[in-house]
C-alpha positions, 0 to 999 in steps of 0.5 A, a space after each residue: 887518183 892516188 898519189 902514185 901517179 902524180 908527177 910533182 914539180 916543186 919550183 922555188 928560188 935558188 942562188 943560181 936560178 930556180 930549184 926544180 925538185 921532182 917526185 914521181 912514180 919512177 923516182 926523184 930528182 932535182 936540178 937548177 934551171 935558168 928561167 928568165 921569168 921577167 922576159 916571159 912575163 913581158 910576153 904576156 900582153 902579146 900572148 893574151 892578144 894571140 889567145 883571143 885572136 886565135 879564136 876569131 881569126 881565120 885558120 891561117 891566121 890562127 896558126 900564125 898566132 899560135 907561134 908565140 904560145 908554142 915559143 913560150 911553152 917550149 922555153 918553159 919545157 926546155 928549162 924544166 924538162 932537162 935530160 934526167 927529169 925528162 926521162 923520169 917524166 917519160 917513165 912515169 907516163 908509161 908506168 901510169 899507162 901500164 896501170 890503166 891510169 893517167 899521169 897528173 902533173 902537179 905544180 907546187 910553185 913557191 916562187 911568185 914570178 914562176 907562179 905568174 907564168 902560163 904553165 898550161 902552155 908547156 909544149 914539146 913536140 917530142 913529148 906529144 905537143 901540149 902536155 895539158 892535153 895529154 894529162 891534167 895539170 894542177 896548180 897545188 896551193 900550199 894551204 892547210 886543211 886538205 879535204 877528202 871527197 864529200 859523200 853527197 846524197 844526190 842531187 849535187 847542188 850547183 849554184 849559178 850566178 850571172 853578173 853583167 854590169 851595163 858598162 862592161 858589155 855582155 857575155 852571152 849569159 842566156 846561151 850559157 844558161 841554156 848550155 848548162 841546162 842542156 848538158 845537165 838535163 839527164 842528170 837533173 831528170 834523174 835527180 843527180 844534179 840540181 841547178 839553181 840560178 841566183 835571182 839577181 846580179 848583186 852581192 846581196 843576191 849572192 849572199 842570200 842564195 849562199 845562205 841556203 848552201 851549195 856544192 858548186 858555185 859557178 860565176 859568169 861575168 867579168 874579173 879584174 886585177 887590182 894593181 894597187 892592192 895586188 889582188 884579183 876581184 870579181 865585178 858584180 852589179 849594184 842596184 842601178 846596174 853599175 860596176 860593184 867590184 869585190 876583192 878575192 879575199 872578201 869574196 872568200 869570206 862571203 862564200 864561207 857563209 854557205 852551209 853546206 860549203 861549196 867544194 868547187 868554185 868555177 869563175 867563168 870570167 876573164 882574168 880571174 886566173 891572172 896572177 902577178 909576179 909580186 904575190 904568189 896568191 894574187 889571183 882571185 882563184 888562188 886566194 879563194 883556195 883559203 875557202 874552197 878546195 878547188 877553183 877553176 878560173 881563166 888566166 886569159 880573157 875568154 870569148 863567149 863561145 869558149 866560155 859556153 863550150 868549156 862549161 858544157 864539157 866540164 860539167 858533163 865530165 864532173 857529173 859523170 863522177 870524174 875528178 875535177 882535174 880530168 874534167 878540166 882536161 876533157 873540157 880543154 880537149 872539147 875547146 881544141 876540137 871545136 877549133 884546133 888552131 885556137 889557143 883558148 883551150 889553155 885559158 882555164 887554170 885549176 887551183 887545188 889544195 887537196 891531193 885527191 881531185 875527186 871532190 865528190 863521191 856521188 855513188 858511195 853510200 856512207 857506211 852504217 854505224 856498227 850495230 854493236 853498242 858501246 857497252 857491249 864492246 867495252 864489256 867484251 874488252 874486259 872479258 878479253 882482259 880477264 882471259 888474258 890474265 891466265 895466259 900472260 906472264 905474271 908481270 904483265 898486268 892489264 891496263 884499266 879500261 877507258 872508263 875505270 881506274 886511276 892514272 898510273 904514276 907518271 915519270 917526273 920530267 928531268 929537272 934543269 932542261 932548258 929548250 932552245 928559244 927557236 928551232 927552224 924546221 924548214 917545213 910548215 908545222 901542222 902538229 906538235 907534241 912534247 915528250 913527257 920527259 920534256 927534252 924531246 918534241 915531235 913535229 908533224 909536217 907534209 909527209 914528215 914526222 920528226 922528234 927534236 932534241 930541244 936542247 940541241 935543236 937537232 932531229 933525234 928521230 924521223 919517219 917519212 910517210 908516203 904520198 906527196 900531199 900527206 899531212 901529219 895532222 896530229 901527234 901525241 906521246 903515250 904517257 910513258 913516252 915510249 910510244 908516239 901516235 900520229 894522224 894523217 891525211 892518208 886516213 890512218 892513225 899510227 902508233 910508233 915505238 920510240 925505242 925501235 922506230 917500228 910500227 906498233 899499230 895502224 888504225 884505219 878511218 874512212 877519211 883523214 885523221 885529224 886528231 889523236 890522244 892517249 888515255 892516262 893508261 896509254 893503252 887506249 887511243 882516241 882518234 878524230 876523222 874527216 869521216 865524221 867519227 871519233 873512235 876509241 881503239 885498243 892499241 894492243 889489239 888494234 880493235 876499235 872499241 867505240 865510234 861516236 858519230 858527228 854531223 861533220 869532220 872531227 878536228 880534235 879529241 881529248 880524254 878526261 884525266 880519269 879516262 871516263 869522258 871524251 871531249 871532241 871538236 867538230 866542223 859542225 860548230 860544236 864541241 861535245 862531251 861523251 860518256 865512254 861507258 854509255 856512249 851518250 852525249 853529256 854536253 854540247 859547247 856551241 861556237 859560231 864556226 868550225 871548232 878546231 881545238 879542245 883540251 881538258 885541264 889536268 885537274 879535270 875541272 875545266 875544258 877549253 875549246 877554240 874555233 874559227 869564230 876567233 874565240 876560245 871558251 873555258 867551261 867548268 866540268 860539273 854542269 858544263 857552264 861557260 866561265 869566260 871566253 877570250 878572243 883573237 883577231 883571226 880564227 883559233 887553231 890550238 888550245 892547251 892547259 898548263 900542267 898545273 891547270 893554272 894557265 891556258 894558251 891559245 894559238 891563232 891564224 893571226 900569228 899570235 900565241 896568248 897565255 891567259 889565267 885559266 881561272 879568270 881569262 886575264 891576259 898574261 903574255 903574247 908571243 908573235 909568229 910571222 904566220 899562222 900558229 897551228 899547234 902549241 903545247 906546254 912542257 911537262 914542268 910548266 916553265 915553257 910553252 912550245 908553239 909552231 905553225 906556217 913560219 916553220 919555227 918552233 918557239 919555246 917561250 919561258 913563262 912567268 909565274 902566274 902568281 906574280 
């Protein structure tokens, strides 16, 4: 579903209570709400008992047990849906209905105490009762790397596992297996879905099954919360059938070995959706969001019957190509219909980091590559340039093609510019770029592109993109500094004119644009996308000149200094060097995990690639022989060379920026951020290095002379 029908509630701590900010199809608003989170958290044990009790008691008792749930849901609704916000909600719901769509409620909860509350119970009789039965409710987890729908050539592979240590009693696992088999049988017969069960109950059994890959992982068993480590966990069985718990962080690492990697994890076990107020990411489900785009889990203990009913309805909806949020809502209704005074329909919780809830595309075939060859496209461009000579003004000389010519002289950076050591941007920084003159620096965040005066710390230019979940993944200034290219998760690369702020070009991909880079002339732009292509475009005409197919998403692109080659980095665990004349691959640089960054040294003699495998590799460009590699404690997200090609810098999820000698790999300097470093760039004069990430701060670090 498009962002246009999302009712987004962003909740965070404020001096007088909790700040509630609303973004909706009918406008925006904000207020401060008084929510006694501690009182509500204190009601959770009795609420959990009521949920289980309502499933097994008689109807009269069930109605009585529903009272605490309605009370808590009403308190939450009254606190958030004050007069103006309630009016926006009603208007948005009506607008969605007029367009034949369902409104989605998206919760972006930044307060740990509020994250632990059961928002799925939101209730207002005048709004129709429980809101989650009218439209999906999504808990949006603020994590980078949003995802696009995965085009799947059927069958959709579901990997199921049941783990029931003997000391914990038994769920009706066999009934759930039969239920899933029955629900998916028509799709299995049509080869749309493949259901495979892990052969055993141990972590090793799951490890071996994951090596074969899957699209969905479905776990049936038990979950717990470790109060000491403040983290959820799943309980496996060991070889003797005894309990063998695995914490959520380690479970995420285990799931990450799958190839293809699952887009969805379903935890059909009790307390896997449970959170604790001290830690926003304490539940098993939210922790797994670092590994998979969407997780469905249980925030209250669930009965065997409800687990089976939910699974049947959920997979029937998902296999019918419905978005995961709508599949959860449909399954809620199935539970409510089975026993309309039961509260178990409020047990499932959906965590999601992607704005698009359609995780899979089971029907759309991947578009075929253009039939025209790279040589044909470049030759045609050159012919167009020749024709343009006769129509353009004499002073307007055409730029060289990507494969020919020498770099035009660049303006020298203004001397004496000293950037501020730190600038608080108040937003996660996903991308950054330094202006060729050195005084300005651009940052990309959620929905926001800003250009900062680094000597004053003030924004000099800003543009806001549409869609509440749109991330600005990539930025690049043109060599003359007159243009700024952006790549974002609305599937578009844009080129902005710095002087006027107007759009000079909009270049569309099929999925998210992860990378942009200008060639030395500034006329050509390379883009990398989650549609598994790297493309080169003529910025003047908006024409795509060539498309280079990859096996998976392209995360970085970099022109060689002479514009003849293109370096790309991909989630297929490789970086590639492409000849732009022939379109052929010249070299492949392998890594052990996603390759997220790539850079050419300005002298053209080296390339650098960095990966989630925690390494950056430096290679020479004659035979593409590896020279050395450097290592961090966590995955690397960014790499860059200094203007004189003497230094190379790396940025990591471990919060460190390291500067190394580009010739030897000798460590020279370490800069520490509070959280993950997502982007970095050298200033044009080489005296400073800019770095930024999830701590929202742009740091400009003075660099010692590498010769000292």
